[in-house]
C-alpha positions in Angstrom: 83.5 104.2 95.5 85.7 104.3 98.6 82.8 103.7 100.9 81.7 100.6 98.8 85.1 99.0 99.3 84.2 98.6 103.0 81.8 95.8 101.9 84.5 93.7 100.3 86.3 91.5 102.8 89.2 91.0 100.3 90.3 94.6 100.2 93.1 95.0 102.7 95.2 97.8 101.1 94.1 101.3 100.0 96.7 103.6 98.6 95.6 107.2 97.8 99.1 108.6 98.0 99.6 111.8 96.0 96.0 111.7 94.7 95.4 115.5 94.8 91.7 115.0 94.0 91.2 112.9 97.1 91.3 115.9 99.5 87.5 116.6 99.3 85.0 116.5 102.2 83.2 113.7 100.4 86.4 111.6 100.4 87.0 112.3 104.1 83.4 111.2 104.9 83.8 108.0 102.8 87.1 107.2 104.6 85.4 107.6 107.9 82.6 105.2 106.8 85.1 102.8 105.4 87.0 102.5 108.7 83.7 102.2 110.6 82.3 99.4 108.5 85.3 97.4 107.2 86.6 94.4 109.0 89.6 93.8 106.7 91.5 97.0 106.0 95.1 96.6 107.1 96.8 99.4 105.2 95.6 103.0 104.5 98.0 105.2 102.7 96.9 108.8 102.4 100.4 110.4 102.2 101.1 113.6 100.2 97.5 114.6 100.1 95.6 117.3 102.0 93.0 114.9 103.2 94.2 115.2 106.8 92.8 118.7 106.9 89.3 117.4 106.0 89.1 114.5 108.4 86.5 114.8 111.2 86.8 113.8 114.8 84.5 110.9 113.9 87.3 109.6 111.6 89.8 109.5 114.4 87.3 107.8 116.8 86.7 105.1 114.2 90.4 104.9 113.7 90.8 104.0 117.3 88.1 101.4 117.2 89.5 99.7 114.0 91.0 96.4 115.0 92.5 95.4 111.6 94.4 98.6 110.6 98.2 98.1 110.9 99.6 100.9 108.8 98.4 104.4 108.4 100.2 107.1 106.5 98.6 110.5 106.8 101.3 113.1 106.0 100.7 116.4 104.2 102.4 117.3 100.9 105.7 119.2 101.1 105.3 122.9 100.5 
């Protein structure tokens, strides 16, 4: 579902904050593809999840290439 959001030019804000089920390798791959394809994402909130542990180097490369992203929250949950 996350990957498919990349094809909607109206989606500018994605908030997965505190979504414990979002920390899967499949979600990490979908987020990479989302950033690679989307031309409208401005805000990506991934706080209080373990998704940062699953993100690949490709995600960070596409993050650097993304021209629309203004806000990224990528903090780990408090232990």
